[in-house]
C-alpha positions, 0 to 999 in steps of 0.5 A: 500500500502506498505511503500515507494511504490508510485504506483501499478497495479490494477487487476479488478475482481468482480467490485473491481476497482469501489469500490476502486475508490470511496474509494480513492476519499473519502479519497483524498477529500481536507481539505475544503471538496471541490473536489477530484481527482481520483488517478488511471491512465488509462493504455492506456492513460499512455502508450500513454503519455509515447510514446508522450514524448519520441517522443518529446524528440527524435525530440528535439534531432534531431533538434539539429543534434543528432539521439537518435538511434545512442546512443542506437546502440553504444558500448564502447568508442563510446557510452560514446562519443555519450552520451556526444555529446547528453548532449552537444547538449541540453546544448547550452542555459539554456532554451534548457537544461531545456526543455530536463530535463522537458521531461526526468523528466516527462518521469521518473515519468510516467514510474514508473506507467508502467510495463516493459512488457507494452512497446516494447523493442525499447521504453524501449531502448529509455527511457533508453537512454534519462534517461542516458542523463538526468543523465549526465546533472545532474551529479556533478563532484567530485574534490579534495580540494587540487588540483590547480584549473588550474590543475583540469580545464586542466584535465577536458578539456583533458578528453573530448578531449581524449574521442572524439579522442578515439571514432574517433580512434585517439591517446590519447591527449598529457599530459601537464607539470603541471608547464607549464599550463597557460591560453593560453594553456587551451584556445587552448585546449578548442577551440579544444573540440567539447563538449564545453557546457558540459565542461562549465557545469563541469567548473561551478560545479568545480568553485561553489564547490571551491567558497563555500569552499573559502567563508566558510573559509573567508566570505570576499571573497564574491566578487569572488562569485558575479563576478562568478554570473555576468559572468553566468547571462550574458552568460544565458541572451545572449542565444548566442552559440558563446558567450561560448568562451567569457564566458570561457575566463572570467571564466579562469580569475576568476579562476586565481584570485581565485588561487591567493587568495587561496595562499594569506595567504603565501604572507601575511606570515601566516601559514594557510588560517584560520589566514588570514580569521581572519586578513581580518575581523580585517583589517581596512583602513589607518593603519600604518605598526606597526598596521598591524603587531599587527593585524596579531599577534592578528589573529594568537594568537586568532585562536590558543586560540579559537581552544585550548579552543574549544578542551577542551569543549564538544559540546560547541555550545549546552550550554549558558555558553560554548558559553559565554566562547568563546565569552569572550575569543574573547572579551578579546583577541581583547581588549588586542591586537588590536592597540589603534586606535580601539575604544570600539565600533569597537571592539564590532563589530569585536567581534560579527563578529568573534564569528559568524564566529567561531560558523559556522566554528568550530561548531563541532570540532576545 
């Protein structure tokens, strides 16, 4: 069989299938020599199973007030709107979403073994529609790193509202002044939207992506990730469709605090979030104002020295001597700059933590 080809159709003549079955059974015996599986698939059973799964998926959608045929028959904006309606219908709870994804995944696996002419046109259309819903469920929303979270959330909600209105022949939703976007406005728009489950999915994708970036920049922000996990676990455990607006409110409050955190470096009078990250690693309770100023200066100086030194080195993480050079630079800068209240033991701990951060954050390029 050609490389990368996972299946094929066997045409039997002069008894070749019988011989091939025996050969395949011999080669698929497990390492213990006990038992083997026939890798060939009976075509009639395969088609019957495909039809069974399509019927189950179609019934699953119908139980949630969505007719698969309407998606197949739709055109243009209406098709896009119905595709999102279907995805929203199977996303009311985590278990419902997983159930539909199981149908779609199994169907996709089996269809690979069937030729196009093996199934009727209407069956192929139903498979294509189910696959399209599954693709939308698995689709990750791409966002720009430099866009404010609240602005991006407004864009997501407005997009759903506009598609719904376009499909219904209503004029486009009004665009909001970015400077006036606030929590209450977004909540009102969310309450207007029909596809709340999909909006929540997109919000989760957006927040997870932003949290990953925030944690990469500053490991001390782990509490935001823990808070997000608690919100989602609570939502999934309750399995209550009415709980979605409460979850939206909690996510919006989290987003507001995340936005404030991403701008904290400005309030602390740093020029970048990177400087703030080092400052957070060095910060200790019960420091005087003078000590805090010293720590801030150490954070700024250390970042500049480390990035300048790494820029001079070629693949610094590959060699022991270059790794030691960066480690020693961190040690010397901390030892010479930190306030006297930082003893040798604590400086050693901060040195190790900052080195690990630098190794991860600036592994390839500073």
